[in-house]
C-alpha positions in Angstrom: 0.0 0.0 0.0 1.5 3.3 -1.1 1.5 6.3 1.3 1.5 9.8 0.0 3.8 12.3 1.7 2.9 16.0 1.8 5.6 18.6 1.7 6.1 20.5 5.0 6.5 24.2 4.9 8.4 25.9 7.7 7.2 29.3 8.8 9.7 31.8 9.9 9.2 33.0 13.5 8.8 36.8 14.0 9.8 38.3 17.3 8.7 41.7 18.5 11.5 44.0 19.6 10.7 46.7 22.2 12.6 49.9 22.4 15.2 49.9 25.0 14.0 51.5 28.3 16.3 53.6 30.4 17.7 51.9 33.5 16.0 52.4 36.8 19.0 54.2 38.1 19.1 56.6 35.2 15.3 57.3 35.3 15.4 58.0 39.1 18.4 60.4 38.6 16.5 62.3 35.8 13.4 62.5 38.0 15.4 63.8 40.9 17.0 66.3 38.7 13.7 67.6 37.4 12.0 67.9 40.8 12.5 71.2 42.6 14.8 71.4 45.6 12.9 71.0 49.0 12.2 74.2 50.8 13.5 74.6 54.3 11.5 76.7 56.7 12.8 78.4 59.8 10.5 79.5 62.6 11.5 82.7 64.3 9.9 83.5 67.6 9.8 87.1 68.7 11.6 87.8 72.0 8.8 88.8 74.4 9.1 89.1 78.1 6.9 86.8 80.3 4.1 88.7 82.0 4.6 89.4 85.6 2.3 87.6 88.1 -0.6 89.6 89.4 -1.7 89.2 93.0 -5.5 88.8 93.4 -7.1 89.6 96.7 -10.4 87.9 97.7 -12.9 90.3 99.1 -15.7 88.7 101.1 -19.2 89.9 100.0 -21.1 92.1 102.4 -24.8 92.6 103.2 -27.5 90.5 101.5 -25.2 88.9 98.9 -23.2 87.3 101.7 -26.3 85.9 103.3 -27.5 84.4 100.0 -24.2 82.7 99.2 -23.8 81.3 102.7 -27.4 80.0 102.9 -27.5 76.2 103.5 -30.3 74.3 101.9 -33.0 73.0 104.2 -33.0 69.2 105.1 -35.3 66.9 103.3 -37.6 66.5 106.2 -38.2 70.3 106.3 -38.8 70.4 102.6 -41.4 67.6 102.8 -43.1 69.3 105.7 -43.3 72.6 103.7 -44.8 70.6 100.8 -47.6 69.4 103.0 -46.3 65.9 103.8 -46.9 66.3 107.5 -46.1 63.5 109.9 -45.6 61.0 107.1 -42.5 62.7 105.8 -40.2 59.8 106.8 -41.9 57.2 104.6 -41.9 56.3 100.9 -43.1 53.4 98.8 -42.6 51.8 95.5 -45.8 51.2 93.6 -46.5 49.6 90.3 -49.1 51.3 88.0 -49.6 49.5 84.7 -46.2 48.2 83.7 -44.1 50.9 85.4 -42.8 51.4 88.9 -42.9 54.8 90.7 -41.4 56.0 94.0 -44.2 57.9 95.9 -44.1 60.0 99.0 -46.9 61.6 100.8 -47.4 65.2 99.7 -45.8 64.7 96.3 -47.3 64.2 92.9 -46.4 61.9 90.0 -47.4 61.7 86.3 -48.5 58.2 85.3 -50.1 56.6 82.3 -53.7 57.6 81.6 -56.0 56.0 84.1 -59.2 55.3 82.2 -62.5 56.1 84.0 -60.8 58.4 86.6 -62.1 61.9 86.9 -60.5 65.0 88.5 -60.8 65.0 92.3 -61.5 61.3 92.5 -59.8 59.4 95.3 -58.1 56.2 94.2 -56.3 53.4 96.1 -53.2 51.7 94.6 -52.8 48.2 96.0 -49.8 46.9 94.1 -47.2 48.1 96.5 -43.8 46.5 96.1 -41.9 48.2 98.9 -42.5 50.4 101.9 -39.7 52.1 103.8 -39.7 54.1 107.0 -36.8 55.7 108.9 -35.9 52.5 110.7 -37.7 49.7 108.9 -38.1 48.3 105.4 -41.1 46.3 104.3 -40.1 44.3 101.2 -42.8 42.6 99.2 -42.6 39.1 97.7 -43.7 40.3 95.2 -46.1 42.8 97.0 -46.6 44.0 100.5 -49.8 42.4 101.8 -52.6 44.8 102.7 -50.5 47.9 101.9 -52.2 50.7 100.0 -51.2 54.0 98.6 -53.9 56.7 98.7 -54.0 59.3 95.9 -56.2 62.0 94.4 -56.5 62.6 90.7 -55.5 66.2 90.0 -55.4 66.4 86.3 -56.0 64.4 83.1 -53.6 65.9 80.6 -51.1 65.0 77.8 -47.4 65.0 77.4 -45.5 67.3 75.1 -45.8 66.7 71.4 -43.4 64.2 69.8 -42.8 64.2 66.0 -43.0 60.8 64.3 -41.3 60.9 60.9 -41.4 57.9 58.6 -39.3 57.7 55.4 -38.4 55.0 52.8 -35.6 55.7 50.5 -36.2 55.2 46.7 -39.9 54.7 47.3 -41.1 58.3 47.3 -42.7 57.6 50.7 -42.5 59.9 53.7 -45.0 60.6 56.5 -44.9 63.1 59.4 -47.2 62.8 62.4 -47.4 64.5 65.8 -48.3 62.5 69.0 -49.1 63.6 72.5 -49.3 60.7 75.0 -52.2 61.1 77.5 -51.2 61.1 81.2 -52.7 61.4 84.7 -51.4 63.6 87.5 -51.8 62.0 91.0 -51.3 63.7 94.3 -50.2 61.1 97.0 -52.1 61.6 100.2 -50.9 58.7 102.4 -49.5 55.1 102.7 -51.2 52.6 105.1 -51.8 49.0 105.8 -48.1 47.9 105.9 -47.7 47.7 109.7 -48.6 44.0 110.1 -46.2 42.9 107.3 -42.8 41.4 108.4 -40.2 44.1 108.4 -36.4 44.2 108.1 -34.5 46.6 110.3 -32.4 49.2 108.7 -29.0 49.4 110.2 -27.4 52.7 110.9 -24.0 52.9 109.0 -22.6 55.2 111.7 -23.4 52.7 114.5 -21.9 49.8 112.5 
């Protein structure tokens, strides 16, 4: 069987020649030569004399100004008595109204969440008392103090200051601005009672210890 042989043709290879680049040392030298010389700054401070110390003499105020500055604030008991707390000035309680806890003292007022169905001048009784403390004893509830009650009077049904509610969604052309005033109730605490029969823990005087 005869085989046919085809002539082979060799192609000449072509190589690309790049222009010779300057050496790194020569290029850096040329760049350094082209860049301007660095500037040197010199800070010159003016010769000034230091100021002489000045003696200040304290002069005590005279007359009414001296009495106002030297006045000592009244003790807490006196402030409570002036506020109308009376003989129950040395007692306070922690009461829960809704989902919040408040520290109440006779003669003081608190702002709470709106009590529905309560009118102005109505007398209400708060039975969820968590703690009652006097000057020498503490009645700690587990979770409440049994038979303890906080007496209060509704003074006002109002609303809190306005709060701006702004909603915005980017790239949706949606924005909304609302104003909201949360309703509240102002209570005047008149007294705390019913805690005497509950087991009490003595309060130790740190000075005596």
